[in-house]
C-alpha positions in Angstrom: -4.1 11.8 -23.4 -5.0 11.6 -19.7 -4.4 14.7 -17.8 -2.6 14.2 -14.5 -3.1 16.7 -11.6 -0.6 17.4 -8.9 -1.4 15.9 -5.5 -0.2 18.3 -2.8 0.1 18.3 1.0 -3.0 20.4 1.1 -4.9 17.6 -0.7 -3.4 14.9 1.5 -4.2 16.6 4.7 -7.9 15.8 4.3 -7.2 12.0 4.1 -5.5 11.6 7.5 -7.8 10.1 10.0 -7.1 11.7 13.4 -8.4 9.7 16.3 -11.3 11.2 18.2 -11.9 11.2 22.0 -14.3 8.3 21.7 -12.4 6.1 19.3 -10.9 2.7 20.3 -8.7 0.3 18.4 -11.6 -1.2 16.4 -13.2 2.1 15.4 -9.9 3.4 14.3 -9.6 0.5 11.8 -8.1 -2.9 11.8 -5.8 -3.8 9.0 -5.2 -7.4 7.9 -1.8 -8.2 6.3 -0.8 -11.3 4.4 2.8 -10.5 3.3 6.2 -12.1 3.6 7.4 -15.6 2.8 10.2 -17.9 3.8 12.3 -16.4 1.0 11.4 -12.8 1.8 10.3 -12.5 5.4 11.6 -8.9 5.8 8.8 -7.6 3.5 6.3 -8.4 6.2 8.3 -6.6 8.9 8.7 -3.5 6.8 5.1 -3.2 5.7 3.7 -3.9 9.2 6.1 -1.3 10.7 5.0 1.3 8.1 1.3 0.7 8.7 1.7 1.1 12.5 3.7 4.3 12.0 1.0 5.7 9.7 -1.7 5.2 12.4 -4.2 2.4 12.6 -6.1 0.8 15.4 -4.8 -2.7 15.0 -2.7 -4.8 12.6 -3.3 -8.5 12.1 -0.5 -10.4 10.3 -1.3 -13.8 9.0 1.5 -16.0 7.6 4.1 -18.7 8.3 5.3 -19.0 11.9 8.9 -17.8 11.1 7.6 -14.6 9.3 5.1 -13.8 12.1 7.9 -14.3 14.7 10.0 -11.7 13.0 7.1 -9.3 12.8 6.4 -9.8 16.5 10.1 -9.3 17.3 9.9 -5.8 15.7 6.4 -4.9 16.6 5.0 -6.9 19.6 1.6 -5.1 19.4 0.7 -7.0 16.2 -1.9 -9.7 16.4 -1.1 -12.9 14.6 -4.5 -14.7 14.7 -7.5 -14.3 12.4 -10.3 -11.9 13.3 -12.2 -8.8 12.2 -10.6 -6.5 9.7 -11.6 -3.5 7.6 -9.1 -3.9 4.8 -6.2 -6.1 3.6 -2.7 -5.7 2.3 -1.6 -8.7 0.3 1.4 -10.0 -1.6 4.5 -8.0 -0.5 7.5 -10.3 -0.3 5.8 -13.0 -2.3 6.3 -14.5 -5.8 3.3 -15.4 -8.0 4.9 -18.9 -8.5 5.2 -19.5 -4.8 3.6 -22.7 -3.4 2.7 -22.4 0.2 -0.8 -23.8 1.2 -1.1 -21.7 4.3 -0.3 -18.4 2.5 -2.5 -19.4 -0.5 -5.5 -20.1 1.9 -5.1 -16.7 3.6 -4.8 -14.9 0.2 -7.9 -16.6 -1.1 -9.9 -15.7 2.0 -8.9 -12.1 1.8 -9.5 -11.8 -2.0 -13.0 -13.1 -1.6 -13.8 -11.1 1.5 -15.3 -8.0 -0.2 -13.2 -5.7 1.9 -10.9 -3.1 0.3 -7.6 -4.6 -0.9 -4.1 -3.3 -1.4 -2.5 -5.8 -3.9 1.3 -5.6 -4.0 4.0 -7.8 -5.6 3.0 -11.5 -5.6 -0.7 -10.6 -5.3 -0.9 -8.3 -8.3 -1.5 -11.2 -10.6 -4.6 -12.1 -8.6 -6.3 -8.8 -9.3 -9.1 -10.3 -11.3 -10.0 -12.5 -8.3 -10.7 -9.5 -6.0 -14.3 -9.2 -4.8 -13.9 -5.9 -3.1 -12.6 -2.5 -4.2 -8.8 -2.8 -4.9 -5.6 -0.8 -5.4 -2.7 -2.4 -7.2 0.9 -1.1 -6.8 3.0 -2.4 -9.7 6.2 -1.2 -11.2 6.5 -1.2 -15.0 7.4 -4.9 -15.2 4.5 -6.1 -13.0 2.0 -4.0 -14.9 3.3 -5.4 -18.2 2.7 -9.0 -16.9 -0.9 -8.2 -15.7 -1.8 -6.5 -19.0 0.2 -8.9 -21.2 2.0 -5.9 -22.6 5.6 -5.1 -23.4 7.5 -3.4 -20.5 9.3 -1.1 -22.9 5.9 0.2 -24.2 4.8 0.9 -20.6 8.1 2.6 -19.8 7.7 4.8 -22.9 4.2 5.9 -22.2 3.4 5.3 -18.5 0.7 7.9 -18.3 -1.4 6.2 -21.0 -0.8 2.7 -19.6 -1.7 3.6 -16.0 -5.0 5.0 -17.1 -5.6 2.1 -19.5 -5.0 -0.4 -16.6 -7.3 1.5 -14.2 -10.1 1.5 -16.7 -9.8 -2.0 -18.0 -9.3 -3.6 -14.6 -11.8 -1.4 -12.8 -9.7 -0.4 -9.9 -7.1 2.1 -8.7 -3.6 1.7 -10.1 -0.4 3.1 -8.5 2.3 2.8 -11.2 5.5 3.3 -9.2 8.5 5.3 -10.4 10.4 8.4 -9.5 7.2 10.1 -10.6 4.4 7.8 -9.5 1.1 7.8 -11.3 -2.2 7.2 -9.5 -5.3 6.5 -11.6 -8.8 5.5 -10.6 -12.4 6.6 -10.3 -11.3 9.5 -8.2 -9.0 11.0 -10.9 -5.5 10.8 -12.2 -2.6 12.2 -10.2 1.2 12.5 -10.5 3.4 12.6 -7.5 7.2 13.2 -8.0 9.4 11.9 -5.2 11.5 14.6 -3.5 14.5 12.2 -3.4 16.0 9.6 -5.8 17.3 7.6 -2.8 13.9 5.8 -2.7 15.2 3.5 -5.4 16.2 0.7 -2.9 14.9 -2.7 -1.8 12.0 -2.6 0.6 10.5 0.8 -0.1 7.6 -0.7 -2.0 6.8 -2.9 1.1 6.7 0.3 3.1 4.4 2.0 0.6 2.0 -0.9 0.7 1.8 -0.7 4.5 1.2 3.1 4.5 -1.6 2.7 2.0 -3.1 -0.2 3.9 -3.3 1.9 7.1 -5.0 4.7 5.2 -7.5 2.3 3.6 -8.3 0.6 6.9 -9.0 4.0 8.6 -11.3 5.1 5.8 -13.2 1.8 5.2 -16.6 3.5 5.6 -15.7 6.3 3.2 -14.6 3.7 0.6 -17.9 1.9 1.0 -19.8 5.1 0.3 -17.5 6.2 -2.6 -14.9 3.9 -4.2 -13.2 7.0 -5.7 -11.9 7.5 -2.1 -9.3 4.8 -2.9 -7.7 7.0 -5.5 -7.2 9.9 -3.1 -5.9 7.6 -0.4 -3.4 6.1 -2.8 -2.1 9.5 -3.8 -1.8 10.5 -0.2 0.1 7.3 0.6 2.6 8.1 -2.2 3.1 11.6 -1.1 3.6 10.6 2.6 6.1 7.9 1.5 8.2 10.6 -0.3 8.0 13.1 2.5 9.1 10.5 5.1 12.0 9.4 2.8 13.1 13.0 2.5 13.0 13.4 6.2 14.9 10.2 6.8 17.7 10.9 4.4 18.0 14.6 4.8 19.4 14.6 1.2 21.3 11.3 1.5 20.6 7.6 1.9 18.4 6.0 4.5 17.1 2.6 5.6 13.5 1.7 5.1 12.9 1.4 8.8 14.4 4.9 9.0 11.8 6.0 6.5 9.0 4.4 8.5 10.2 6.1 11.7 9.8 9.5 9.9 6.1 8.9 9.1 4.6 10.4 12.3 6.6 13.6 11.8 5.5 13.8 8.2 1.9 13.3 9.1 2.1 15.9 11.9 3.6 18.4 9.5 0.7 17.8 7.1 -1.9 18.3 9.8 -0.2 21.6 10.9 
């Protein structure tokens, strides 16, 4: 059986990219995001907001006009035209059966770009089309669909299935749950959430944005060692839990409230 190590704040500290005096918005990393849809536009707002609170030089959001307008209303610093990126977050707030030519074109471009990818929700089923190093962020049902397995089997032995998925698909897997399992070339890690209040709509969109920001700010390190993705994924999960704990103080919270706690969680790690 795969042995899972604990991923601690001391480990995560090493994967926070602190801006240097000579950095600009491009050297800090540009994250491209193709998320949200007419049915679920809020996913884009939550993921973009999380990425910016985690720290990244620039975020580009590509999608339908209505979705982009909601993103800009929340975060006016976001750029909504195509251009250079170092990484992509794809699929949050989307369904695999969705038919939208504009979104499909953006997804196809990103999947074939060769840049590091975070594949969430509606993009998880496209994992075999990814040309660059990738992280997938499924819950048990989504992983079951990708592997054509029974969800009950995955729920019964998540540790085995997470590692099996990482090895067979050749990427990093973040199998979400109260204890989230992260498997990839860089190792196998278990991160238990400090709060059960994370079981609410939108928190997965936030996690994808956090992870996307970390990936964009470490694009060169990923190019040198793809195992870096595993460490970044574990760091994102840990940060997500710490921010949730801070937002709720033992009780419930909103996802935007979680996002707002990310800078404090990061500052605490760095201290």
